[in-house]
ZATI-364912 format. One record per residue (C-alpha): y, z, x; residue in three letters. Coordinates in steps of 0.02 Angstrom, whole numbers, plus 50000, padded with zeros to 5 digits. Example, Ala and Ser with C-alpha at 12.3 -4.5 7.8 and 13.67 -1.06 7.14 Angstrom:
PT       v       w       u   resn
PT   49775   50390   50615    ALA
PT   49947   50357   50684    SER
//
This chain:
PT       v       w       u   resn
PT   49487   50128   47804    MET
PT   49353   50263   47773    PRO
PT   49169   50222   47779    ASN
PT   49069   50209   47617    PRO
PT   48982   50369   47563    GLN
PT   48808   50369   47485    ILE
PT   48730   50528   47414    PHE
PT   48566   50560   47322    ALA
PT   48524   50710   47214    ARG
PT   48411   50758   47070    VAL
PT   48492   50820   46909    ILE
PT   48378   50880   46769    GLU
PT   48229   50784   46840    GLN
PT   48330   50623   46852    GLU
PT   48371   50546   47021    LEU
PT   48552   50496   47050    HIS
PT   48624   50394   47192    CYS
PT   48813   50384   47207    THR
PT   48901   50250   47309    ILE
PT   49084   50283   47350    THR
PT   49170   50129   47419    PHE
PT   49312   50133   47547    PRO
PT   49431   50082   47408    SER
PT   49383   50238   47309    GLY
PT   49279   50146   47179    LYS
PT   49119   50239   47134    THR
PT   48954   50174   47067    VAL
PT   48804   50281   47016    THR
PT   48623   50228   47006    LEU
PT   48504   50337   46906    SER
PT   48320   50338   46861    GLY
PT   48151   50422   46875    ASP
PT   48126   50497   47050    PRO
PT   47951   50423   47054    THR
PT   48003   50255   46983    GLY
PT   48089   50104   47051    ALA
PT   48198   50034   46912    HIS
PT   48367   50120   46911    PRO
PT   48507   50099   46788    GLN
PT   48681   50073   46857    ALA
PT   48858   50081   46794    ASP
PT   48897   49935   46907    TRP
PT   49037   49811   46894    GLU
PT   49020   49622   46904    GLU
PT   49033   49625   47093    THR
PT   48883   49741   47107    LEU
PT   48783   49641   46981    ARG
PT   48792   49498   47105    LYS
PT   48731   49605   47251    ASN
PT   48552   49663   47224    PRO
PT   48539   49699   47411    ALA
PT   48661   49844   47396    LEU
PT   48579   49913   47240    VAL
PT   48405   49894   47311    SER
PT   48440   49976   47477    ASN
PT   48542   50118   47403    ALA
PT   48403   50155   47279    TRP
PT   48271   50144   47416    ALA
PT   48373   50272   47514    TYR
PT   48378   50385   47362    ALA
PT   48192   50375   47321    THR
PT   48141   50401   47502    LEU
PT   48260   50548   47519    SER
PT   48178   50627   47368    HIS
PT   48002   50587   47430    GLN
PT   48045   50667   47597    ARG
PT   48057   50833   47507    LEU
PT   47893   50813   47412    THR
PT   47774   50743   47543    LEU
PT   47636   50858   47604    SER
PT   47640   50831   47793    THR
PT   47777   50842   47923    VAL
PT   47736   50669   47991    ASP
PT   47755   50591   47818    GLU
PT   47918   50685   47792    GLN
PT   47989   50624   47958    LYS
PT   47934   50445   47923    ALA
PT   48015   50447   47751    ALA
PT   48175   50521   47824    GLU
PT   48182   50384   47955    LYS
PT   48158   50246   47828    ARG
PT   48284   50325   47711    ALA
PT   48414   50326   47850    GLU
PT   48383   50142   47887    ALA
PT   48412   50099   47704    HIS
PT   48568   50210   47698    ARG
PT   48645   50125   47849    LYS
PT   48618   49952   47778    LEU
PT   48679   50003   47605    ALA
PT   48836   50074   47686    SER
PT   48866   49914   47782    ARG
PT   48841   49810   47624    LEU
PT   48959   49922   47525    ALA
PT   49098   49892   47651    SER
PT   49074   49703   47634    LEU
PT   49064   49708   47444    VAL
PT   49225   49808   47438    ASP
PT   49317   49669   47531    ARG
PT   49252   49523   47429    GLY
PT   49372   49382   47385    THR
PT   49381   49241   47258    GLU
PT   49340   49112   47391    SER
PT   49162   49043   47387    THR
PT   49057   48905   47463    ARG
PT   48899   48821   47399    ASP
PT   48760   48818   47529    ALA
PT   48577   48859   47566    TRP
PT   48548   49043   47605    CYS
PT   48434   49086   47751    SER
PT   48394   49257   47677    ALA
PT   48329   49210   47505    CYS
PT   48306   49022   47539    PHE
PT   48402   48972   47383    ALA
PT   48550   48857   47365    ARG
PT   48685   48969   47294    THR
PT   48866   49025   47302    GLU
PT   48923   49133   47448    HIS
PT   49074   49246   47423    MET
PT   49192   49257   47570    LYS
PT   49232   49433   47633    VAL
PT   49404   49480   47697    GLN
PT   49369   49537   47875    GLN
PT   49475   49631   48003    PRO
PT   49545   49515   48135    LYS
PT   49429   49581   48271    ALA
PT   49271   49544   48174    GLN
PT   49177   49383   48144    ILE
PT   49183   49305   47969    PRO
PT   49064   49362   47833    ALA
PT   49003   49300   47664    TRP
PT   48887   49377   47535    LEU
PT   48751   49274   47450    CYS
PT   48773   49274   47262    ASP
PT   48583   49270   47234    ALA
PT   48516   49405   47349    CYS
PT   48673   49492   47414    GLY
PT   48630   49470   47597    SER
PT   48773   49451   47722    PRO
PT   48785   49272   47782    THR
PT   48885   49166   47902    ILE
PT   48896   48977   47931    PRO
PT   48759   48911   48045    CYS
PT   48816   48892   48225    ALA
PT   48733   48720   48241    ALA
PT   48861   48579   48247    PRO
PT   48888   48493   48079    SER
PT   48763   48607   47990    CYS
PT   48820   48658   47815    THR
PT   48690   48794   47787    HIS
PT   48718   48982   47795    MET
PT   48633   49094   47923    ALA
PT   48592   49278   47903    VAL
PT   48737   49376   47975    ARG
PT   48688   49514   48095    GLY
PT   48757   49692   48088    PRO
PT   48856   49674   48247    SER
PT   49040   49627   48244    ALA
PT   49013   49531   48407    ALA
PT   49021   49342   48401    SER
PT   48836   49304   48429    THR
PT   48778   49130   48375    PRO
PT   48680   49139   48213    ARG
PT   48573   48994   48157    TYR
PT   48509   48947   47985    CYS
PT   48326   48954   47937    ALA
PT   48306   48768   47975    GLU
PT   48374   48782   48152    HIS
PT   48274   48942   48182    ARG
PT   48116   48853   48122    HIS
PT   48088   48989   47994    ASP
PT   48062   48848   47870    ILE
PT   48019   48662   47893    PRO
PT   48172   48614   47791    GLY
PT   48268   48681   47641    PHE
PT   48261   48522   47538    ALA
PT   48081   48473   47579    LYS
PT   48019   48648   47540    ALA
PT   48032   48605   47355    GLU
PT   47956   48432   47374    ALA
PT   47783   48383   47312    ARG
PT   47639   48305   47409    MET
PT   47537   48163   47336    GLU
PT   47381   48222   47427    ASP
PT   47328   48382   47513    LEU
PT   47302   48285   47675    SER
PT   47491   48259   47680    ASP
PT   47517   48443   47723    TYR
PT   47552   48404   47906    ARG
PT   47704   48300   47858    ASN
PT   47767   48444   47751    PHE
PT   47752   48564   47899    LEU
PT   47851   48452   48017    GLU
PT   48023   48524   48054    TYR
PT   48178   48429   47998    ASP
PT   48293   48505   48129    LYS
PT   48279   48553   48314    PRO
PT   48238   48733   48358    HIS
PT   48403   48809   48417    LEU
PT   48352   48991   48412    SER
PT   48190   49051   48491    ARG
PT   48232   49235   48493    VAL
PT   48194   49296   48317    THR
PT   48063   49263   48186    LYS
PT   48081   49248   48000    ILE
PT   48197   49387   47940    ALA
PT   48113   49513   47829    GLY
PT   47943   49430   47817    LEU
PT   47877   49453   47993    SER
PT   47928   49636   47988    LEU
PT   47877   49672   47809    ALA
PT   47709   49738   47867    GLY
PT   47795   49882   47956    VAL
PT   47883   49934   47796    ALA
PT   48052   49856   47833    LEU
PT   48083   49987   47965    ALA
PT   48238   49910   48044    THR
PT   48405   49854   47975    PRO
PT   48375   49681   48046    ALA
PT   48228   49660   47930    ALA
PT   48316   49744   47785    LEU
PT   48453   49613   47785    ALA
PT   48339   49483   47706    ALA
PT   48234   49606   47608    ALA
PT   48303   49577   47432    PRO
PT   48215   49410   47414    ALA
PT   48049   49486   47463    ILE
PT   48074   49640   47355    GLY
PT   48124   49532   47208    GLY
PT   47969   49424   47221    ALA
PT   47856   49576   47229    ILE
PT   47947   49664   47087    GLY
PT   47932   49511   46975    SER
PT   47747   49488   47005    LEU
PT   47685   49668   47007    ILE
PT   47809   49752   46892    GLY
PT   47858   49608   46778    GLY
PT   48042   49642   46808    TYR
PT   48184   49523   46846    SER
PT   48348   49522   46940    GLY
PT   48406   49676   47032    ALA
PT   48278   49785   46945    VAL
PT   48137   49678   47015    ALA
PT   48215   49689   47186    THR
PT   48232   49877   47177    SER
PT   48053   49895   47119    TYR
PT   47986   49784   47258    GLY
PT   48089   49866   47393    LEU
PT   48033   50037   47337    ALA
PT   47853   49981   47360    LEU
PT   47894   49919   47533    LEU
PT   47998   50070   47576    GLY
PT   47858   50183   47637    GLY
PT   47737   50163   47779    GLY
PT   47604   50268   47693    SER
PT   47535   50257   47518    VAL
PT   47582   50439   47491    ALA
PT   47763   50396   47528    ALA
PT   47762   50260   47396    GLY
PT   47734   50120   47519    GLY
PT   47594   50000   47554    LEU
PT   47522   50078   47712    GLY
PT   47430   49970   47837    MET
PT   47394   49845   47699    ALA
PT   47579   49812   47678    GLY
PT   47585   49650   47775    GLY
PT   47441   49574   47679    THR
PT   47499   49635   47509    LEU
PT   47675   49571   47541    VAL
PT   47608   49398   47576    VAL
PT   47489   49402   47429    THR
PT   47612   49465   47301    THR
PT   47747   49343   47354    VAL
PT   47623   49214   47291    GLY
PT   47739   49201   47141    ALA
PT   47842   49087   47252    ALA
PT   47701   48966   47295    VAL
PT   47758   48788   47306    GLY
PT   47940   48840   47328    GLY
PT   48059   48872   47470    THR
PT   48012   49055   47492    LEU
PT   47829   49008   47491    GLY
PT   47864   48879   47626    ALA
PT   47940   49012   47737    SER
PT   47787   49123   47714    ILE
PT   47668   48981   47754    THR
PT   47772   48932   47904    ASN
PT   47776   49110   47972    ALA
PT   47590   49141   47958    TYR
PT   47535   48972   48020    LEU
PT   47631   49019   48176    GLY
PT   47509   49163   48194    GLU
PT   47352   49057   48165    ASP
PT   47360   48902   48273    LYS
PT   47183   48855   48223    SER
PT   47228   48828   48040    PHE
PT   47205   48650   47981    HIS
PT   47136   48557   47831    ILE
PT   47007   48421   47863    GLU
PT   46976   48285   47734    MET
PT   46787   48262   47728    LEU
PT   46787   48118   47604    ARG
PT   46892   48034   47469    GLY
PT   46855   48017   47285    GLY
PT   46925   48005   47109    SER
PT   46866   48170   47035    GLY
PT   46941   48343   47040    VAL
PT   46974   48386   47225    PRO
PT   46858   48516   47301    VAL
PT   46917   48633   47440    VAL
PT   46786   48728   47542    VAL
PT   46812   48873   47662    CYS
PT   46687   48952   47784    ASN
PT   46673   49130   47844    GLY
PT   46605   49215   48000    PHE
PT   46435   49164   48071    LEU
PT   46447   48995   47983    THR
PT   46609   48924   48053    GLU
PT   46599   48752   48135    GLN
PT   46732   48659   48232    ASP
PT   46729   48501   48126    ARG
PT   46636   48411   47988    GLY
PT   46537   48467   47837    TRP
PT   46457   48619   47919    GLY
PT   46319   48636   47789    GLY
PT   46426   48599   47635    TRP
PT   46380   48416   47606    LYS
PT   46224   48423   47498    ASP
PT   46284   48573   47398    MET
PT   46457   48505   47358    VAL
PT   46417   48321   47335    THR
PT   46269   48363   47225    GLY
PT   46382   48456   47104    ARG
PT   46541   48352   47125    TYR
PT   46482   48175   47170    PRO
PT   46650   48090   47136    ASP
PT   46770   48218   47206    SER
PT   46873   48211   47365    PRO
PT   46823   48357   47477    VAL
PT   46933   48454   47597    TYR
PT   46882   48589   47719    ARG
PT   46996   48731   47774    VAL
PT   46981   48788   47955    HIS
PT   47059   48956   47992    TRP
PT   47057   49113   48100    GLY
PT   46952   49045   48243    SER
PT   47001   49190   48356    LYS
PT   46968   49324   48226    GLU
PT   46806   49247   48164    LEU
PT   46743   49222   48341    ARG
PT   46772   49404   48387    LYS
PT   46689   49465   48227    LEU
PT   46544   49345   48249    GLY
PT   46516   49401   48429    LEU
PT   46517   49583   48376    LEU
PT   46390   49559   48236    ILE
PT   46288   49438   48342    GLY
PT   46287   49569   48480    GLY
PT   46224   49700   48360    MET
PT   46080   49585   48313    THR
PT   46044   49540   48494    ALA
PT   46033   49724   48540    LYS
PT   45896   49746   48412    GLY
PT   46001   49828   48279    ALA
PT   45889   49781   48134    GLY
PT   45905   49829   47951    ALA
PT   45850   50007   47985    GLY
PT   45984   50037   48114    VAL
PT   46117   49954   48005    PHE
PT   46069   50065   47859    ALA
PT   46077   50220   47968    GLN
PT   46249   50172   48029    LEU
PT   46312   50139   47854    ALA
PT   46246   50304   47785    SER
PT   46312   50407   47930    SER
PT   46481   50325   47954    ALA
PT   46569   50441   47833    MET
PT   46485   50600   47898    ARG
PT   46495   50589   48087    VAL
PT   46626   50538   48212    GLY
PT   46629   50356   48267    PRO
PT   46589   50409   48446    GLN
PT   46417   50471   48387    LYS
PT   46367   50306   48306    LEU
PT   46267   50167   48386    ALA
PT   46360   50064   48519    PRO
PT   46432   49935   48399    PHE
PT   46468   50048   48251    GLY
PT   46636   50117   48308    PRO
PT   46713   49944   48321    ALA
PT   46682   49912   48137    LEU
PT   46756   50077   48076    ILE
PT   46893   50097   48206    ALA
PT   47041   50195   48140    ALA
PT   47157   50082   48238    ASP
PT   47152   49933   48120    LEU
PT   47239   49823   48249    ALA
PT   47084   49840   48359    LYS
PT   46956   49833   48219    ASN
PT   46884   49655   48218    PRO
PT   46826   49670   48038    TRP
PT   46994   49722   47967    HIS
PT   47087   49595   48073    VAL
PT   46975   49454   48010    ALA
PT   46983   49519   47832    LYS
PT   47173   49522   47832    ASN
PT   47178   49349   47910    ARG
PT   47066   49286   47768    ALA
PT   47186   49355   47638    GLU
PT   47337   49277   47722    LYS
PT   47241   49113   47733    THR
PT   47211   49122   47546    GLY
PT   47397   49131   47513    VAL
PT   47429   48984   47630    ILE
PT   47297   48881   47538    ILE
PT   47377   48924   47371    ALA
PT   47550   48877   47432    ASP
PT   47491   48708   47498    LEU
PT   47390   48670   47341    LEU
PT   47541   48718   47237    GLY
PT   47642   48582   47323    ARG
PT   47527   48440   47275    THR
PT   47533   48330   47120    THR
PT   47348   48360   47081    ALA
PT   47311   48427   46907    ASP
PT   47171   48544   46962    ALA
PT   47060   48601   47106    TYR
PT   46887   48673   47132    VAL
PT   46880   48812   47263    LEU
PT   46720   48851   47359    VAL
PT   46703   48986   47491    GLY
PT   46571   49079   47590    HIS
PT   46581   49257   47660    SER
PT   46760   49293   47717    LEU
PT   46798   49114   47664    GLY
PT   46753   49171   47488    ALA
PT   46877   49313   47508    ARG
PT   47010   49186   47555    ALA
PT   46968   49082   47401    MET
PT   46980   49235   47287    VAL
PT   47157   49267   47352    VAL
PT   47199   49081   47338    ALA
PT   47142   49076   47156    ALA
PT   47236   49236   47112    GLN
PT   47393   49177   47199    THR
PT   47391   49001   47128    LEU
PT   47366   49079   46957    GLY
PT   47541   49153   46969    THR
PT   47619   48980   46973    LYS
PT   47646   48927   46793    LYS
PT   47682   48744   46830    ASP
PT   47557   48722   46972    GLY
PT   47384   48644   46980    PRO
PT   47248   48728   46879    GLN
PT   47096   48806   46960    VAL
PT   46952   48720   46870    GLU
PT   46813   48823   46948    ALA
PT   46781   48944   47091    VAL
PT   46613   48956   47180    HIS
PT   46589   49110   47291    LEU
PT   46439   49123   47407    LEU
PT   46399   49290   47488    GLY
PT   46575   49350   47452    ALA
PT   46636   49480   47578    ALA
PT   46747   49568   47453    ILE
PT   46725   49726   47351    LYS
PT   46616   49720   47197    ALA
PT   46708   49845   47088    GLU
PT   46883   49812   47026    GLY
PT   46992   49731   46895    ASN
PT   46947   49548   46917    TRP
PT   47044   49483   46767    GLU
PT   47175   49412   46885    THR
PT   47038   49307   46965    LEU
PT   46947   49247   46810    ALA
PT   47084   49226   46680    THR
PT   47181   49083   46762    PRO
PT   47021   48981   46794    VAL
PT   46989   48849   46662    THR
PT   46799   48839   46679    GLU
PT   46726   48991   46768    ALA
PT   46709   49091   46927    VAL
PT   46531   49084   46991    TYR
PT   46481   49224   47109    ASN
PT   46317   49187   47199    TYR
PT   46250   49352   47267    HIS
PT   46092   49412   47354    SER
PT   46028   49589   47373    SER
PT   45932   49526   47525    ASN
PT   46087   49474   47622    ASP
PT   46071   49586   47777    PRO
PT   46254   49570   47829    ILE
PT   46323   49620   47660    LEU
PT   46188   49750   47635    LYS
PT   46209   49840   47800    ASN
PT   46363   49787   47897    VAL
PT   46489   49770   47755    TYR
PT   46471   49950   47692    PRO
PT   46485   50012   47870    LEU
PT   46652   49923   47890    ALA
PT   46713   49964   47715    GLN
PT   46667   50147   47700    GLY
PT   46507   50127   47598    SER
PT   46590   50003   47480    GLN
PT   46474   49875   47399    ALA
PT   46510   49689   47419    ALA
PT   46520   49568   47272    ALA
PT   46406   49452   47372    GLY
PT   46273   49587   47370    LEU
PT   46272   49653   47192    LYS
PT   46393   49546   47095    GLY
PT   46565   49587   47025    PHE
PT   46582   49735   46908    THR
PT   46644   49746   46775    PRO
PT   46620   49563   46728    VAL
PT   46768   49489   46633    PRO
PT   46758   49330   46530    ALA
PT   46740   49171   46632    LYS
PT   46661   49262   46779    LEU
PT   46473   49238   46802    GLU
PT   46366   49330   46929    ASN
PT   46224   49218   46989    VAL
PT   46079   49316   47067    ASP
PT   46008   49221   47216    CYS
PT   45909   49365   47291    SER
PT   45741   49276   47288    VAL
PT   45784   49119   47388    PRO
PT   45928   49190   47494    VAL
PT   45871   49312   47629    THR
PT   46006   49283   47761    SER
PT   46195   49279   47760    HIS
PT   46197   49091   47789    SER
PT   46048   49055   47676    GLY
PT   46157   49004   47529    TYR
PT   46189   48832   47602    PHE
PT   46008   48777   47595    ASN
PT   45950   48875   47443    GLU
PT   46090   48868   47313    VAL
PT   46140   48733   47191    GLU
PT   46315   48752   47122    LEU
PT   46322   48781   46934    LYS
//
């Protein structure tokens, strides 16, 4: 039987992608070369396989972008990614072409939904195969004895044991992932695994590799669920169109190529916030908590009011206890239970040591200002001893960017856990990078229509950019977002712009523009240090 053929071409400024199946059946996708929502003359079988449509369209868009990118490196990268999508689309087309009427109802380890799986008629020498009706990913029964779930089927025809998401510990449990917690302190029970870990070789399919732009077929196999979540949230689309849109965003390693660049991993996690409180959200939380072993939520006290969740940043992190929050929080919310999020100890420690070292070496405000003003004009090697670390091009070695990305991921984890509780509302309070985490948590939780409300957000010395469209932060909040800022904060005044390319922090000047329900509170007179908010600010 011949292999499927997939071709992409532009006809009168419209991009076309033709899939010719081994049986001779042909399907054509068409759309704007710069867009990500193709139309298709598909049949019912294709309508049930967004994975094939998504990957074929990603191949087409990347093939077109390869011809329009400005540098050779970008062209080669786009070509490589296009080929990865083509190979997977070809593999999926072969399976779709051999679909049968036989189905089984089971949990899918690719999209984490309970759905129908269509059995594929396989040659005798190959292992069995099914296709998930929801995401289109190839599946196979879990190799664990008596397990009724479906695992993600690998590309190889060899009989390699494949385990479901439960037995791979990609997820605590399919059924419990949709369950609700009576109290936030019950989160540890939610994170306990229902089944033994039978596979220690691979991590969560698609998610752990999403930050490298889905560069390998192994990651692409589970990509439709991720692409669909992103497409629904960012583009407002649904079904296969949402999947195509999301996968196109993920399809490039650089922004110029239509991808998410180095920010891809963080943006993937953030935008999949649409799934908070659900099975997909549980897999995201599970994957990233595996990266941050220090993450835990400490209950500081009980109460009957609206629960308050606080989160520290660098230079103010403490191992346990109130850590400066008690008077501020209890004075404003005397009857509320209070929880404290601990996160990123490794990242915050490295960043704190760097900035503490700068101070210890006598790098006062004048030196900081000089570094910030010269960072964009001279090479990092010509800056003061600690400057290069904050503006390192290699983001994996840049302590600021590593800690910043960890804060954003932590925000999504917080939102997912809050979204699993039965509480009606929460108050979020954060300082420095902890404020950044709370901004992401509020934005992410705001995407969950049936989740807890965010009553108020209090941000102290927020290490996040001042300028931007902050409607997504303010609109979902029922009361207001209060941003306490100080122009005399030396860290945000001198270090932040050095790390962020002369960008101003919201904790220094306030957010701009200021949407409804967002209030900038100027604390410049009493607050003269980055940790001065704790002793000098009363929450509004």
